[in-house]
C-alpha positions as CSV (number, residue, x, y, z in Angstrom):
1,M,57.3,-108.4,4.6
2,V,58.0,-105.6,6.5
3,A,59.8,-102.9,4.6
4,I,63.2,-101.3,6.4
5,L,63.0,-97.6,6.2
6,P,66.1,-95.8,5.6
7,K,68.2,-94.2,8.3
8,I,68.2,-90.4,7.5
9,V,69.8,-87.8,9.5
10,I,69.2,-84.0,8.4
11,A,71.8,-81.5,9.8
12,G,70.0,-78.1,10.2
13,G,66.8,-77.2,11.8
14,G,65.7,-74.3,9.7
15,I,63.1,-74.0,6.9
16,I,65.1,-76.1,4.5
17,G,65.6,-79.1,7.1
18,N,62.1,-78.9,8.3
19,S,60.7,-79.0,5.0
20,I,62.5,-82.3,4.0
21,A,61.5,-83.7,7.3
22,Y,57.7,-82.6,6.5
23,Y,57.3,-84.0,3.5
24,L,59.6,-87.1,4.1
25,A,56.9,-87.7,6.6
26,K,53.6,-86.4,4.8
27,H,54.4,-88.3,1.3
28,H,56.8,-91.0,2.3
29,Q,56.0,-92.2,5.7
30,I,59.6,-91.8,6.6
31,P,60.7,-90.5,10.0
32,V,64.1,-88.4,10.2
33,T,66.6,-87.4,13.0
34,L,67.0,-83.7,12.9
35,I,70.1,-82.1,14.4
36,D,70.7,-78.9,15.2
37,P,72.8,-77.0,17.9
38,I,69.8,-75.0,19.0
39,G,66.6,-76.7,17.9
40,I,64.0,-75.7,15.5
41,A,64.2,-72.6,13.4
42,P,67.6,-71.5,15.2
43,A,68.5,-68.6,13.1
44,A,67.1,-67.1,10.1
45,S,64.0,-69.2,9.7
46,A,62.9,-67.6,13.3
47,K,63.7,-64.1,12.1
48,A,63.1,-63.9,8.5
49,G,60.3,-61.8,7.3
50,G,58.1,-64.3,5.6
51,F,57.3,-62.1,2.8
52,L,56.2,-64.4,-0.3
53,A,56.3,-63.4,-3.9
54,R,55.0,-65.9,-6.6
55,D,56.2,-64.2,-9.8
56,W,59.6,-62.5,-8.7
57,R,61.7,-65.0,-10.1
58,D,59.8,-65.7,-13.3
59,G,62.2,-66.0,-16.3
60,S,65.3,-67.1,-14.4
61,P,66.1,-70.9,-13.4
62,L,64.3,-70.2,-9.9
63,Q,61.1,-69.9,-11.7
64,H,59.4,-73.3,-11.0
65,L,61.1,-73.7,-7.2
66,H,59.8,-70.1,-6.7
67,Q,56.4,-70.9,-8.0
68,L,55.7,-74.2,-6.4
69,G,57.2,-72.8,-3.2
70,F,54.8,-70.1,-3.1
71,D,51.7,-72.3,-4.1
72,L,52.8,-74.9,-1.3
73,H,52.6,-72.2,1.3
74,Q,48.9,-72.0,0.6
75,E,48.7,-75.9,0.9
76,L,50.5,-75.7,4.1
77,A,48.2,-73.1,5.4
78,N,45.2,-75.2,4.5
79,D,46.6,-78.2,6.3
80,L,48.2,-76.4,9.4
81,G,45.9,-73.8,9.8
82,S,46.6,-70.0,8.7
83,S,46.1,-68.8,12.0
84,V,48.6,-71.3,13.5
85,I,51.4,-69.9,11.1
86,D,50.0,-66.6,10.5
87,Y,49.6,-67.0,6.5
88,R,47.5,-64.5,4.8
89,R,47.5,-62.9,1.5
90,L,48.3,-59.1,1.1
91,T,49.3,-56.3,-1.2
92,C,52.8,-54.7,-2.0
93,A,54.1,-51.5,-2.9
94,A,57.5,-50.0,-4.2
95,V,58.1,-46.7,-2.7
96,S,60.7,-44.2,-4.1
97,I,62.4,-41.7,-1.4
98,F,64.6,-39.0,-2.9
99,E,66.7,-36.2,-1.2
100,D,64.8,-32.8,-1.9
101,D,66.4,-29.6,-2.0
102,G,69.5,-30.7,-0.4
103,R,68.2,-30.5,3.2
104,G,67.7,-34.4,2.8
105,V,64.7,-36.4,3.8
106,G,62.8,-34.6,6.7
107,K,60.0,-35.7,9.0
108,P,56.9,-37.1,7.4
109,V,54.3,-34.5,6.7
110,G,51.6,-36.4,7.9
111,K,49.9,-36.6,4.8
112,K,49.4,-40.4,3.4
113,L,50.7,-41.4,0.2
114,E,48.3,-42.1,-2.4
115,G,48.0,-46.2,-2.7
116,V,50.1,-46.9,0.3
117,E,48.5,-47.6,3.7
118,W,50.6,-45.9,6.2
119,V,53.9,-43.9,4.1
120,D,53.4,-40.4,4.5
121,R,56.4,-38.5,2.5
122,S,55.9,-35.5,0.3
123,V,58.7,-36.5,-1.6
124,V,58.0,-39.8,-2.8
125,G,56.5,-42.2,-5.6
126,S,55.0,-45.4,-5.3
127,V,54.3,-48.4,-7.6
128,A,52.2,-51.2,-6.9
129,M,54.2,-54.6,-7.0
130,G,51.4,-57.5,-6.5
131,D,48.2,-58.1,-4.9
132,E,46.7,-60.9,-3.2
133,E,47.0,-63.2,-6.2
134,T,51.0,-63.2,-6.2
135,I,51.5,-61.8,-2.7
136,A,51.2,-63.5,0.9
137,Q,53.3,-63.8,3.9
138,V,53.9,-66.4,6.7
139,H,55.3,-66.4,10.3
140,P,58.4,-68.6,9.5
141,R,59.1,-69.5,13.2
142,K,55.4,-70.6,13.5
143,L,55.4,-72.3,10.4
144,C,58.6,-74.4,11.3
145,D,57.0,-75.2,14.5
146,A,53.9,-76.4,13.1
147,M,55.9,-78.4,10.4
148,W,58.2,-80.1,13.1
149,N,54.9,-81.0,15.2
150,Y,53.5,-82.8,12.2
151,S,56.9,-84.6,11.2
152,S,57.5,-85.8,15.2
153,N,53.7,-86.2,16.1
154,Q,52.6,-87.7,13.2
155,G,55.8,-89.0,11.4
156,G,57.8,-90.2,14.5
157,S,60.7,-87.9,13.6
158,T,63.2,-86.9,16.4
159,L,65.0,-83.8,17.2
160,H,68.7,-84.0,18.8
161,I,70.4,-81.1,20.2
162,G,73.9,-81.1,19.4
163,K,76.5,-80.1,16.4
164,V,77.9,-82.7,13.7
165,V,81.6,-82.6,13.8
166,K,82.2,-85.8,11.3
167,A,80.4,-88.0,9.0
168,I,81.4,-91.5,9.7
169,L,82.2,-93.1,6.0
170,D,82.7,-96.6,4.9
171,E,85.8,-95.8,2.5
172,S,86.0,-99.4,1.5
173,S,83.7,-99.4,-1.5
174,T,85.2,-100.5,-5.1
175,N,83.4,-97.8,-7.0
176,N,85.3,-94.6,-5.8
177,S,82.6,-93.3,-3.5
178,S,82.6,-93.1,0.3
179,I,79.4,-94.7,2.0
180,I,77.4,-92.5,4.7
181,Q,77.2,-94.9,7.8
182,G,76.5,-92.1,10.4
183,V,77.2,-88.9,12.0
184,E,79.4,-88.2,15.2
185,L,78.4,-85.3,17.4
186,D,80.6,-82.7,19.1
187,D,79.4,-84.5,22.6
188,G,80.9,-87.8,21.3
189,T,77.5,-89.4,20.4
190,I,77.3,-91.6,17.4
191,L,74.0,-91.6,15.4
192,P,73.9,-94.3,12.6
193,A,72.5,-93.3,9.3
194,D,72.1,-94.6,5.7
195,K,71.6,-90.9,4.3
196,L,72.9,-87.8,5.3
197,I,71.3,-84.3,4.3
198,V,73.5,-81.2,5.2
199,A,70.6,-78.1,5.1
200,C,73.0,-75.7,7.3
201,G,71.9,-72.5,5.7
202,P,75.1,-70.2,5.9
203,W,76.8,-72.7,8.2
204,T,77.1,-74.8,5.4
205,E,80.4,-73.8,4.7
206,H,81.7,-75.8,8.1
207,A,80.2,-78.8,6.8
208,R,83.3,-79.4,4.8
209,S,85.1,-80.4,7.9
210,W,82.8,-83.1,8.4
211,F,84.4,-85.0,5.4
212,P,87.9,-86.2,4.9
213,P,90.4,-83.7,2.9
214,H,90.0,-85.5,-0.6
215,L,86.0,-84.7,-0.3
216,H,86.0,-81.1,0.7
217,K,85.6,-80.4,-3.0
218,T,82.0,-81.9,-2.5
219,L,80.8,-78.6,-1.3
220,P,81.5,-75.2,-2.7
221,P,82.0,-72.1,-0.8
222,I,78.9,-70.8,0.9
223,T,79.0,-67.3,1.8
224,A,76.7,-65.4,4.4
225,V,75.2,-61.8,4.6
226,K,74.1,-60.4,7.9
227,C,70.9,-58.6,8.2
228,H,69.2,-56.9,11.0
229,S,65.6,-56.6,11.8
230,I,63.1,-55.2,14.4
231,L,59.6,-55.8,15.3
232,V,57.5,-52.8,15.8
233,P,54.0,-52.8,17.7
234,S,51.5,-51.1,15.3
235,P,48.3,-49.5,16.3
236,T,46.6,-50.7,13.1
237,I,47.0,-54.1,11.2
238,F,47.9,-53.3,7.9
239,Q,47.2,-55.3,4.7
240,Q,50.6,-54.1,3.1
241,A,54.2,-54.7,2.4
242,V,56.1,-51.7,1.3
243,F,59.9,-51.8,-0.5
244,F,61.6,-48.4,0.0
245,E,64.3,-47.4,-2.7
246,S,65.7,-44.5,-1.1
247,E,69.1,-43.8,-3.2
248,G,70.8,-43.1,-0.1
249,A,68.4,-40.9,1.5
250,L,67.5,-43.4,4.3
251,G,71.1,-44.9,4.5
252,D,73.5,-47.2,2.9
253,G,71.0,-49.6,1.5
254,D,67.1,-49.8,1.4
255,L,64.4,-50.6,3.9
256,E,61.6,-53.4,3.9
257,V,58.6,-53.6,5.9
258,Y,56.1,-56.3,6.4
259,P,52.9,-55.7,8.6
260,R,51.7,-59.3,10.1
261,P,48.3,-60.3,11.1
262,D,49.5,-60.5,14.9
263,G,49.9,-56.5,15.0
264,D,53.6,-56.5,14.8
265,C,55.5,-54.6,11.8
266,Y,58.6,-56.7,10.5
267,V,61.4,-53.8,9.5
268,N,64.6,-54.8,8.0
269,G,67.0,-53.7,5.5
270,F,70.5,-52.2,5.1
271,Q,72.3,-55.4,5.2
272,G,75.9,-56.1,5.6
273,E,78.7,-57.6,3.0
274,E,78.9,-60.9,2.0
275,T,81.4,-62.9,3.9
276,I,82.4,-66.3,5.3
277,I,80.4,-66.6,8.6
278,D,82.4,-66.7,11.5
279,E,79.7,-66.4,14.6
280,L,78.0,-69.5,15.6
281,P,74.1,-70.1,15.6
282,G,72.4,-68.4,18.7
283,D,75.7,-66.1,19.0
284,E,74.9,-63.5,16.1
285,A,75.9,-60.3,17.7
286,I,73.4,-57.3,17.1
287,E,75.0,-54.2,16.0
288,P,73.3,-51.3,17.7
289,A,74.2,-48.9,14.9
290,A,72.1,-51.1,12.5
291,I,69.2,-51.1,15.0
292,Q,69.5,-47.4,15.1
293,L,69.3,-47.0,11.4
294,L,66.0,-49.1,11.1
295,Q,64.4,-46.9,13.5
296,K,65.3,-43.8,12.0
297,A,64.5,-44.9,8.6
298,M,61.0,-45.6,10.0
299,E,60.7,-42.2,11.5
300,L,61.4,-40.7,8.0
301,T,58.9,-42.5,6.3
302,S,55.9,-42.7,8.9
303,S,54.3,-40.6,11.3
304,E,52.1,-43.6,12.3
305,L,55.0,-46.2,12.8
306,G,57.9,-44.0,13.0
307,G,59.0,-43.2,17.1
308,L,57.4,-46.6,18.1
309,E,60.0,-48.4,20.4
310,P,60.6,-52.0,19.0
311,H,60.1,-54.7,21.1
312,T,62.3,-57.1,19.5
313,K,65.7,-56.3,18.1
314,Q,67.5,-59.2,16.1
315,V,69.9,-60.2,13.6
316,C,70.5,-63.1,11.2
317,Y,72.5,-64.5,8.0
318,W,71.0,-65.8,4.7
319,P,73.3,-68.3,2.6
320,E,74.6,-67.3,-0.7
321,T,76.5,-69.5,-3.7
322,P,78.7,-68.3,-6.2
323,D,76.2,-67.9,-8.7
324,G,73.2,-66.9,-6.7
325,L,71.3,-70.3,-7.2
326,P,70.8,-72.9,-4.5
327,L,72.7,-76.0,-4.0
328,M,70.3,-79.1,-4.1
329,G,71.2,-82.5,-4.9
330,V,73.6,-85.2,-4.0
331,L,77.4,-85.0,-3.0
332,D,79.9,-86.3,-5.6
333,G,81.6,-89.3,-4.1
334,V,79.6,-89.5,-0.9
335,E,76.9,-92.1,-1.3
336,G,74.1,-91.1,0.8
337,G,75.3,-87.8,1.1
338,F,72.9,-84.8,-0.1
339,V,72.8,-81.1,0.3
340,A,70.0,-78.4,0.3
341,T,71.3,-74.9,1.0
342,G,71.9,-71.5,-0.6
343,H,68.6,-70.2,-1.3
344,S,69.5,-66.6,-0.5
345,V,66.7,-64.2,0.8
346,W,64.0,-66.6,-0.6
347,G,64.6,-69.5,1.4
348,I,61.4,-69.3,3.3
349,C,59.4,-69.0,-0.2
350,Q,61.4,-71.7,-1.8
351,G,61.5,-74.0,1.5
352,P,58.5,-76.1,0.7
353,A,59.4,-76.9,-2.9
354,T,62.9,-77.8,-1.8
355,G,61.5,-80.2,0.9
356,V,59.2,-82.0,-1.8
357,A,61.8,-82.4,-4.2
358,M,64.5,-83.4,-1.9
359,A,62.3,-86.0,-0.3
360,E,61.7,-87.2,-3.8
361,L,65.4,-87.5,-4.6
362,V,66.1,-88.9,-1.4
363,V,63.7,-91.8,-1.3
364,E,63.1,-92.2,-5.3
365,G,66.5,-91.5,-6.6
366,E,65.1,-88.7,-8.8
367,A,63.3,-85.4,-8.0
368,R,59.9,-85.3,-10.1
369,S,58.6,-82.2,-8.8
370,V,61.3,-79.9,-9.3
371,D,64.0,-79.9,-12.1
372,L,67.3,-80.0,-9.9
373,S,69.7,-79.8,-12.8
374,P,70.2,-76.0,-12.4
375,F,70.9,-76.3,-8.5
376,R,73.3,-79.5,-9.0
377,V,76.6,-79.3,-6.7
378,G,78.8,-80.5,-9.6
379,R,78.2,-77.2,-11.4
380,F,81.1,-75.7,-9.5
381,G,83.5,-78.6,-10.6
382,G,83.2,-80.5,-7.1
383,G,79.8,-82.4,-7.3
384,S,77.8,-84.8,-9.0
385,E,77.0,-84.1,-12.7
C-alpha cells in the first residue's frame, strides 16, 4: 500500500524554512511547497555574516540547540561541499578599543596588535574567544541555495513566489481546534495543505492576520532589529574573526568583522532599535549614515582594510521574541499549524538543528533531536503547552 504523504507548506524562504525543507526531504523523504515573496534566502539569510560559535550559548536553554546546530553545519559541509557553501573553521578574538588622552581614537599606527591578524591600534587589548575547535563560518546565501537544490532536485520540493494572506481553516471540528486546509496567496492562488509551518523571521508578526481574530493569540509579538553590513575586498584571505568593544570610541555600538574564504571581509555592527517591522522583504531601506559609520570604524582599526571601498552595502533584520528564545512548536488551536522563528542573531547557527527538530515534530508528532519545551509558543499564554 502506497503511503499518502502530507501536503506541507512552509512560509518563509530563509535559513529556517530551508532547513526544515531540507531535513523533511533528507530524513523523511517528504517534499514541501516553500512560499516566499522574494525566493530563497530573501532577507537576513542572504545578508548575515554566517559566524558560528559552538559554545557561546552554553549554560542557557539554548545550549543543546546551539551545539547541535554547530555540529550539523559540519555535516552539511561534508554532504554539500565545503567549497560550495564557503564553510571553514577559523579563530576569533575580542578587541577592546578605548578613547585615549581625550583626543579620541585616531588613525591606525600601522603596527599589528599581537595575536590579531589585521588590527593595528596602539590603544587596544585582545582576548582569544575561540579556535578551530569551536569557531566556524559559512556563507548563508550559498548554504540556503545548496540546501534548496537538494530539497527540490532530490526531494521533489517546489518554490512558489508569492505572499500568504490567509490560512484556510476548517472550523467545524468538535475539539475546539481549527484545521489547516491550505493557504491563500496575494494573487488569489489557493494551495492545499495539511500542515502549515510559519517560518517568516521578523515578518512572523504579520502572520497573525492569516488567522481569524480569535486565533491571533497563537503568535506572541515578534520584533525586529535592523542591522547594516558591508563587504570589503581584502588583499589577504584572513583566518580570524574579530569582535570590537569600543565603549563608544567607534560609535554607538560595537563592530564585528568576519573574513571570508572568497576574499571578502564582512563588516557589520551598530544595530538599530528593536521595533515592529514595517518594511517589506526586498524593500529594506539602506541608511547611508549607518554605512558610513561602518566604513569609518574600519578606517580607525586597520590600515590594511580601512579605506577600501565596499563592493556591497546592505541591510537586514533579525527577529526577537519577548524573552529572547526562539518560538518552535505547534500553534494552539490550529491543528496542522506550526511556527519556527525568533532565533535572534543566531539563526544561521541554530537553523539546521531547528530544521531537524521541526521535521521530526511535523512528521512524528514529537521532536527527538532537541527538547523544544523551552521554546514552546504557549509559554506566553497564547500557545500550546
